[in-house]
N, C-alpha and C positions, 0 to 999 in steps of 0.2 A: 504494500500500500504506500503510495507516494505521499509524503508529507507536504502540506500546503506551505508555500513560501510565506515567511513572515511579512506582513504588510508594512510598508514604509509609512512613517507618520506623514500626514498630509501637510504640505507647505501652506502656511497662511500668508498669502501675498499681501493682504490688507494690513496685517501687523508688520510685515517687513517694510512696507512703504511707510507706515506710521512711525516706525522707529528710525528711518533713515532720511526721509525726504526733507524734513525741516532743517537738516544740517548739511544739505548739499550746496546751499547758496550762502557761503561764509560772509559775503558783503552784506546781505540782508540781515543775517543773524547779528552781525556786529552793529548794524544800524538799529535794530529792534531793541537791543539790550544795552545800548551805550549809556543810558541813565541809571542802570541797575548797579549801584555801587556799595550799598550797605552790606550785602553778603560778601563782596570782595574784601572790604575792610575787616569784617569779622574773621575771615579766613587768614588774612595777613596777620592779625593779632594772634591767632591760634598757632600759626606757623612760627612766629617769633618766639612765643612762649615754649613751644616744643623744642626749639633749637635745631630742628630739621634732622635729616632730610624729610621731605613730605612726599606722600604718594597721593595724587589726585586721580580718582576714577571718573572719567568723563572730562578730560582736560579741554576738549574742543579746540578752539583757536586761541586759547590762552587768556581769556577775560579775567580769570582769577589767578592763573599760574604766573603770568607776567608781573603783576604787582608783588607777588610773593618773592619772585626772583630778584626784583628791583630792591627789595628790602634785605637782600643778602642771604636768603635761604634757598638751598638746593631743592628742586622739585622734579619728580618723575611723574609723567602723566600717561594714562592709558586711554585710548579712544578707538572706537570702531569706524569713525567717519574719516575716510581718506581726504575728502575735500577740506574738512576742518583742520586736520593735521597739516595739510599742505599750506593752508593759510597761516597756521601758527609758525611754520618754518619761514614763510615769507615775512611775517611780522618780526621774527627774531633777527632778521638781517638788519633791521633798523635799530636794534638794541646794541648796547656796548658789548664788547667781547666778554666781559666779566658776567653780564647778565645771560648772554647766550650759553656760557659754560655751565650755568646753574640749572638749565631747563633740559630735561631728557624726555622727548615725546616717544611713545611706544604705540604702534598699532596693535590692537588686541581686543579680545572679548572680555568684558568685565566679569563674566562668570567663570572663565577658564584660564585667564592669564596667570602665569607664574614667573616672577622676576628673580627668584632665588635671592631675595633681599628683604629685610624687614625694616619697618619705619616706625618712629615714635608717634607719628600722626598720619592717619589715612583719612581722606575726605572724599565724599561723593556729593558733588555740588549740583544745585539748581535742577532738581527733578530728574537727575540721572536715574535714580532707582525706580522711577515710574515707567521705565522701559523693561521692567521685569514683570512679564505678563502672567506667568504661571508659578505655582509654588516651587517646583524644581528649579526654576530660574532664580528665585530668591535664595533657596538653599545653596545653590552653587555660588552665587554672588557672595553670600556671607561667609562661605568656606574660603573663598578667594581672599576676602578681607582679612580673615583670621590668619591666613598663611603669610600675610605681609605685615602683620602687627608685631612689634616687639612685645616682650613679656608684660610690660606695664603701659603699652601704647594706647592711644585714644583713637576711636573711630567716630567721625562726625558726619552726619548725613542730613541734608535738608530736603524737604518736599512740600508741595502744596497740600493743604487740607482739602478734602472733597467738599465742593460747594453745592449744596442742594439745588440752588437755582440753576446751575449748569446741568445738573443731572436730569432735570425734568423738562428741559427745553424741547420744543417741537423740532425734530430733525429737518423738516421742510422749510422752517422759517429762517431767513437770513438776517443776521445782525450786522448792520452796516456802520462804518465809521467815516469821518470826513476823509476826502481824498488826500493823499500825501505823495511826496516824491520818493519813489523807490530808488535805491542807490545805483541800480543798473537798468531799470525799465522806465525811468521817467515818472511823471505823475500818473498815479493809478487810483482807480476805485477799489475799495477793499471791503470784503464781507466775510463773515464766519458762520458756519453751521455746526451744531453740536448734536451728537448722537450717542447716547449712553447705553451700552450693552449691560443690562443688569445682571445677567447670568455670569458674565466674565469680569464684571466690574472694570470695564475699560471705557474710557471716554474718547470717542473719535471726534476730532475737530477738523473741519475742512476749511482751509483758508484760501479764498479766491481773490485773484488780482486781475484787474482789467485795465491795461494801459489806455490812457485817454487818447493818445496819438494814434493808436492802432488797436481798437477793441477786439479785433479778430485774434490778437495774440494773447487773449485771456488764458490764464493758467491757474491751477489749483495745487496747493501743497497740503497733504494730509499729515496729521499728527495723532498718535495713539498714546494715551497715558493711562496706565493702570491706576485705579483709585484705591489707595490704602487708607483705611480708617485708623485713627490713632491707636485704639486698643488692639486692633488686628496687627499693626506693625510692631507694637510692643510684644505681642505674643510670638511673632516670627523671630524677633531678636532673642527672646528668652529661650525658645526651643532650638535655636541654632547657636547657643553657647555664649550669648552676650548679656551683660548686665547694663542697665541704663544708669548712667551717672547723673545726667541732667536732661531735662526736656524744656526747651524754650519756645515761646510763641512768636519770636521775631529775631532779628539779627543783632539786637542790642541787649540780649539776655532778659527780655521781658517774659512774664509768666505765660505759660500756655493755658488758654482758657477758651470759653465758648465763642469768643470773638476772633480768635486767631485764624489767620489765613495761611500760615506756614507753620510747620513743626520742624524744629532743629534738635536732633537727637545726638547727645554725647554719650558714647558707649565704651565699654571695655570688654575684652574677652574674659569669660570666667575661667579661672585657673583650675 
Protein backbone atom coordinates (compact mmCIF):
# COMPACT_ATOMS: atom_id res chain seq x y z
CA UNK A 1 0.00 0.00 0.00
CA UNK A 2 1.49 3.29 -1.09
CA UNK A 3 1.63 5.97 1.60
CA UNK A 4 0.17 9.33 0.70
CA UNK A 5 2.70 12.10 0.36
CA UNK A 6 2.71 14.60 3.17
CA UNK A 7 0.89 17.70 2.10
CA UNK A 8 2.94 20.85 1.99
CA UNK A 9 1.53 23.73 4.02
CA UNK A 10 -0.30 26.19 1.83
CA UNK A 11 1.47 29.47 1.16
CA UNK A 12 -0.56 32.43 2.38
CA UNK A 13 0.27 35.06 -0.23
CA UNK A 14 -1.90 37.65 1.51
CA UNK A 15 0.23 37.42 4.65
CA UNK A 16 3.48 37.42 2.68
CA UNK A 17 2.43 40.62 0.93
CA UNK A 18 1.24 42.13 4.22
CA UNK A 19 4.59 41.42 5.84
CA UNK A 20 6.78 42.79 3.03
CA UNK A 21 5.06 45.40 0.87
CA UNK A 22 5.13 48.27 3.36
CA UNK A 23 8.92 48.01 3.53
CA UNK A 24 9.68 47.92 -0.20
CA UNK A 25 9.57 51.71 -0.60
CA UNK A 26 12.22 52.98 1.81
CA UNK A 27 11.76 56.60 0.72
CA UNK A 28 8.07 56.60 1.61
CA UNK A 29 8.73 54.73 4.86
CA UNK A 30 11.27 57.39 5.87
CA UNK A 31 8.85 60.16 4.91
CA UNK A 32 5.96 58.59 6.86
CA UNK A 33 7.82 58.17 10.14
CA UNK A 34 10.22 61.10 10.08
CA UNK A 35 8.40 62.73 13.02
CA UNK A 36 8.37 59.58 15.13
CA UNK A 37 11.20 60.37 17.54
CA UNK A 38 10.02 59.48 21.06
CA UNK A 39 10.66 55.76 20.63
CA UNK A 40 14.10 56.43 19.09
CA UNK A 41 15.10 58.54 22.10
CA UNK A 42 13.92 55.85 24.51
CA UNK A 43 15.98 53.20 22.75
CA UNK A 44 19.04 55.48 22.67
CA UNK A 45 18.73 55.89 26.46
CA UNK A 46 18.39 52.13 26.93
CA UNK A 47 21.38 51.47 24.69
CA UNK A 48 23.56 53.91 26.61
CA UNK A 49 22.48 52.41 29.94
CA UNK A 50 23.27 48.89 28.72
CA UNK A 51 26.76 49.84 27.56
CA UNK A 52 26.18 47.86 24.38
CA UNK A 53 26.44 46.13 22.10
CA UNK A 54 22.76 46.12 21.12
CA UNK A 55 20.82 43.76 18.88
CA UNK A 56 17.85 45.28 17.06
CA UNK A 57 15.32 42.91 15.54
CA UNK A 58 13.73 44.78 12.64
CA UNK A 59 16.46 47.34 12.02
CA UNK A 60 14.88 48.50 8.75
CA UNK A 61 16.72 51.45 7.26
CA UNK A 62 18.15 52.57 10.59
CA UNK A 63 15.60 55.00 12.01
CA UNK A 64 16.52 53.84 15.51
CA UNK A 65 19.90 52.17 14.92
CA UNK A 66 21.60 55.26 13.49
CA UNK A 67 20.89 57.48 16.53
CA UNK A 68 22.15 54.67 18.78
CA UNK A 69 25.38 54.42 16.78
CA UNK A 70 25.79 58.21 16.77
CA UNK A 71 25.71 58.06 20.57
CA UNK A 72 28.68 55.69 20.59
CA UNK A 73 27.02 52.28 21.00
CA UNK A 74 27.64 49.32 18.68
CA UNK A 75 24.47 47.86 17.20
CA UNK A 76 23.75 44.79 15.10
CA UNK A 77 20.43 44.65 13.28
CA UNK A 78 18.45 41.83 11.69
CA UNK A 79 15.86 42.47 8.99
CA UNK A 80 14.11 40.47 6.26
CA UNK A 81 13.59 43.45 3.93
CA UNK A 82 16.35 43.76 1.36
CA UNK A 83 15.12 47.20 0.15
CA UNK A 84 15.27 48.59 3.69
CA UNK A 85 18.71 47.13 4.34
CA UNK A 86 19.94 48.51 1.02
CA UNK A 87 18.66 51.96 2.04
CA UNK A 88 20.37 51.61 5.42
CA UNK A 89 23.68 50.91 3.68
CA UNK A 90 23.08 53.95 1.46
CA UNK A 91 22.37 56.13 4.49
CA UNK A 92 25.47 54.84 6.27
CA UNK A 93 27.63 56.26 3.49
CA UNK A 94 26.65 59.74 4.68
CA UNK A 95 27.76 58.97 8.24
CA UNK A 96 31.23 59.27 9.69
CA UNK A 97 33.58 56.31 9.48
CA UNK A 98 33.21 55.81 13.23
CA UNK A 99 29.40 55.61 13.07
CA UNK A 100 29.59 53.25 10.08
CA UNK A 101 31.86 50.95 12.07
CA UNK A 102 29.28 50.68 14.85
CA UNK A 103 26.40 49.41 12.66
CA UNK A 104 26.24 45.80 11.45
CA UNK A 105 23.18 45.04 9.28
CA UNK A 106 22.27 41.37 8.80
CA UNK A 107 19.68 39.96 6.40
CA UNK A 108 17.70 37.32 8.24
CA UNK A 109 14.46 35.98 9.65
CA UNK A 110 13.68 37.15 13.19
CA UNK A 111 12.43 33.67 14.04
CA UNK A 112 15.47 31.71 12.97
CA UNK A 113 18.53 33.97 12.82
CA UNK A 114 21.49 32.82 14.90
CA UNK A 115 24.43 35.21 15.21
CA UNK A 116 26.49 33.17 17.72
CA UNK A 117 26.78 36.25 19.87
CA UNK A 118 24.97 37.50 22.97
CA UNK A 119 23.90 41.04 23.82
CA UNK A 120 23.02 42.81 27.09
CA UNK A 121 20.15 44.53 25.26
CA UNK A 122 17.92 43.10 22.54
CA UNK A 123 15.18 45.32 21.12
CA UNK A 124 12.26 44.61 18.78
CA UNK A 125 11.03 48.03 17.72
CA UNK A 126 7.91 49.64 16.25
CA UNK A 127 5.50 46.74 15.77
CA UNK A 128 8.08 44.31 14.42
CA UNK A 129 6.48 41.59 16.58
CA UNK A 130 3.10 42.19 14.90
CA UNK A 131 4.42 40.25 11.90
CA UNK A 132 4.37 37.06 14.00
CA UNK A 133 1.08 35.67 12.77
CA UNK A 134 0.91 32.22 14.38
CA UNK A 135 1.84 30.80 17.79
CA UNK A 136 4.82 28.81 16.38
CA UNK A 137 6.13 32.08 14.90
CA UNK A 138 6.02 33.70 18.35
CA UNK A 139 7.69 30.70 19.98
CA UNK A 140 10.50 30.65 17.41
CA UNK A 141 10.95 34.41 17.73
CA UNK A 142 11.21 34.33 21.52
CA UNK A 143 13.62 31.39 21.33
CA UNK A 144 15.74 33.48 18.96
CA UNK A 145 15.67 36.38 21.42
CA UNK A 146 16.72 34.10 24.31
CA UNK A 147 19.62 32.72 22.29
CA UNK A 148 21.01 36.24 21.86
CA UNK A 149 20.58 37.57 25.41
CA UNK A 150 23.37 37.60 27.96
CA UNK A 151 22.60 35.97 31.33
CA UNK A 152 21.23 39.18 32.81
CA UNK A 153 20.31 40.87 29.54
CA UNK A 154 17.13 42.82 28.86
CA UNK A 155 14.68 42.35 26.03
CA UNK A 156 12.50 45.36 25.16
CA UNK A 157 9.67 45.14 22.65
CA UNK A 158 7.04 47.74 21.78
CA UNK A 159 3.80 47.23 19.90
CA UNK A 160 0.49 48.95 19.32
CA UNK A 161 -2.46 48.10 21.52
CA UNK A 162 -5.40 46.72 19.51
CA UNK A 163 -7.84 49.58 18.93
CA UNK A 164 -11.49 48.42 18.97
CA UNK A 165 -12.47 51.19 16.55
CA UNK A 166 -10.08 49.78 13.94
CA UNK A 167 -11.26 46.21 14.45
CA UNK A 168 -14.93 46.95 13.72
CA UNK A 169 -14.53 49.17 10.66
CA UNK A 170 -16.45 48.24 7.54
CA UNK A 171 -13.89 46.79 5.06
CA UNK A 172 -15.62 48.43 2.08
CA UNK A 173 -15.44 51.91 3.60
CA UNK A 174 -12.48 54.08 2.60
CA UNK A 175 -10.93 56.47 5.12
CA UNK A 176 -9.41 59.39 3.25
CA UNK A 177 -6.82 61.93 4.32
CA UNK A 178 -5.84 65.26 2.72
CA UNK A 179 -3.66 64.86 -0.36
CA UNK A 180 0.08 65.07 0.26
CA UNK A 181 3.38 64.97 -1.62
CA UNK A 182 4.73 61.45 -1.91
CA UNK A 183 8.57 61.45 -1.95
CA UNK A 184 8.73 59.67 -5.32
CA UNK A 185 5.20 59.91 -6.84
CA UNK A 186 4.40 63.59 -6.46
CA UNK A 187 1.12 64.79 -4.95
CA UNK A 188 -1.23 61.89 -4.25
CA UNK A 189 -4.70 61.20 -2.94
CA UNK A 190 -4.56 58.69 -0.10
CA UNK A 191 -7.07 56.38 1.54
CA UNK A 192 -7.06 53.36 3.84
CA UNK A 193 -9.36 50.37 4.32
CA UNK A 194 -9.38 48.10 7.36
CA UNK A 195 -10.39 44.44 7.42
CA UNK A 196 -10.05 42.55 10.71
CA UNK A 197 -9.95 38.74 10.59
CA UNK A 198 -11.38 37.80 13.99
CA UNK A 199 -10.44 34.14 13.69
CA UNK A 200 -6.75 34.84 13.10
CA UNK A 201 -6.61 38.17 15.00
CA UNK A 202 -4.97 39.84 12.00
CA UNK A 203 -5.77 43.37 10.91
CA UNK A 204 -5.34 43.87 7.17
CA UNK A 205 -4.82 47.47 6.09
CA UNK A 206 -4.98 48.48 2.43
CA UNK A 207 -3.21 51.78 1.72
CA UNK A 208 -4.16 53.24 -1.67
CA UNK A 209 -2.28 56.03 -3.46
CA UNK A 210 -3.55 57.89 -6.52
CA UNK A 211 -1.08 60.36 -8.12
CA UNK A 212 -2.85 63.59 -9.06
CA UNK A 213 -0.77 63.99 -12.23
CA UNK A 214 -1.59 60.48 -13.45
CA UNK A 215 -4.50 58.76 -11.65
CA UNK A 216 -4.06 55.67 -13.81
CA UNK A 217 -0.84 55.00 -11.89
CA UNK A 218 -2.83 54.33 -8.72
CA UNK A 219 -1.28 51.65 -6.51
CA UNK A 220 -2.06 49.88 -3.25
CA UNK A 221 0.20 48.75 -0.43
CA UNK A 222 -1.08 46.02 1.93
CA UNK A 223 -0.08 45.70 5.57
CA UNK A 224 -0.94 42.80 7.90
CA UNK A 225 -0.57 43.20 11.67
CA UNK A 226 -1.31 40.47 14.20
CA UNK A 227 -3.31 41.93 17.08
CA UNK A 228 -1.84 40.89 20.43
CA UNK A 229 -3.93 41.78 23.44
CA UNK A 230 -1.94 42.70 26.57
CA UNK A 231 -2.72 39.65 28.71
CA UNK A 232 -2.23 37.40 25.70
CA UNK A 233 1.28 38.76 25.07
CA UNK A 234 2.09 38.49 28.78
CA UNK A 235 1.13 34.80 28.68
CA UNK A 236 3.21 34.19 25.57
CA UNK A 237 6.24 35.72 27.29
CA UNK A 238 5.64 33.67 30.44
CA UNK A 239 5.26 30.31 28.72
CA UNK A 240 8.33 30.96 26.60
CA UNK A 241 10.64 31.56 29.52
CA UNK A 242 10.50 35.33 30.08
CA UNK A 243 9.62 37.40 33.11
CA UNK A 244 8.24 40.90 32.74
CA UNK A 245 10.33 43.48 34.57
CA UNK A 246 8.26 46.51 33.52
CA UNK A 247 5.34 47.34 31.28
CA UNK A 248 4.91 50.95 30.18
CA UNK A 249 2.14 52.68 28.26
CA UNK A 250 4.33 55.13 26.33
CA UNK A 251 7.97 55.86 25.50
CA UNK A 252 8.42 58.06 28.58
CA UNK A 253 7.87 55.30 31.16
CA UNK A 254 4.27 56.31 31.69
CA UNK A 255 1.91 53.74 33.24
CA UNK A 256 0.15 51.20 31.06
CA UNK A 257 -3.59 51.69 31.53
CA UNK A 258 -6.92 51.65 29.71
CA UNK A 259 -5.99 54.77 27.67
CA UNK A 260 -2.63 53.48 26.39
CA UNK A 261 -2.16 53.09 22.65
CA UNK A 262 1.22 51.38 22.88
CA UNK A 263 2.70 48.78 25.21
CA UNK A 264 6.42 48.70 25.93
CA UNK A 265 7.55 45.44 27.53
CA UNK A 266 10.85 45.18 29.44
CA UNK A 267 11.68 41.50 29.99
CA UNK A 268 14.38 39.12 31.10
CA UNK A 269 14.84 35.44 30.43
CA UNK A 270 14.02 33.31 33.49
CA UNK A 271 17.06 31.43 34.67
